[in-house]
N, C-alpha and C positions, 0 to 999 in steps of 0.2 A: 466461543470464537475459534474458528478453524485455523487459519493462517494469518500472520501479521507481518506487515512490512515495517522494517525498523530503520534506524539512523543511517546505515550504509547507503540507503537509497537517496537520502536527502541531497539535492543538487546534482545527482547522477542520472537517475531515471533512464536506464538503458532500454527499457520497454521490451526486453526479451520475455519477461513474465507475461505480458499482455498477449504476445504472439502464441504462447503455449497454453494459455488458459482456455479450456474447452467450453466454459460457460460464460465467458465475457464478464467476469465479476471484479476485475482489477481496474480501479478508477484512478485517473491522473489528476493530482492536485497541482498547485503552482510549483512546489519544490519536491514532491515525492508522490509515490503511488500509495493507494489504500485498497484493501481487499474487503468487499462487502460480505460480511459473515453469513447473512441469510441467503445469499446467492451461491456461495462457495460450496463445492461438493467434496471437499477434503481430498482431492486427487493427488496433490503434491507436485503437479507439473510445474507450477510457478517457482516453487522452492528449488527444484533441480535446474531450472532455466536461468535463475538469477546469477549473473556473473560476479556480483559483489557480496554474495551470501547475506543479503538483507532480509530474506524471508524466512520465518520460523513457524513451525507448528506452535500454536499459542501456548500450550502447556510447557513447551521447551524454550520459550523466550528467556535468554539470560537475565538474571536479576537487574543488571545495570541498564537493560533496555525495556524493562517492564512498562515504563511510561508510554511506550508506543502502542501497547494494547489499548490504553485509554485514549490515545490520540486517534486510533482507528475508529473506536466506538464514537468518539465525538464528531468525527468527520461525517459519519452516516446518520447521526442523530439529526442533523440538519437536512440532508438530502434524501434520506430514506433509502428505499430500494428501487432505483430506477429500472432495473432488470436488463440493462445493456450499457456497458461502459462506452462502446462505440457510438451508440445513439446519443448517450448523454454528453459525450465530448469531454474536453479538458475543463476542469474547474479552475477558475481564476483565483482560488483561495486555498489556504491550508488552515488547519486548526492553529490557534494561537501558540501552542507549545512548539510546533514545527516552524511556524513563521518566525519565531523568536530565536531559533538556532543560528549560530554564526554561519555565514556563507562558506562553502568549502570547495566549490568548483563551478562548472557550468553544465547546463542541460545538454544531453546528447540526443 
């Protein structure tokens, strides 16, 4: 898995990462973004663009956020690889682990 969105994105969803992604592989869930690993080209543009430092190169995810690697995998286990987040649109769901997190703000 190349890059992973983690907890700092939950209920924030700034969308700067989507604007910078050259391959359109960042998908929007109800409460956070998810990066499709089969579509990601490991360029790191999303990580640099994220204003809340929610995106990590998968091998560098801090131990306290490792569950988000699994959350990302789980999200795409259901929808697969749509090949374009813009065409796919916003998902009305999140994985159960994200959906169960306490609310911490509003979408922007």
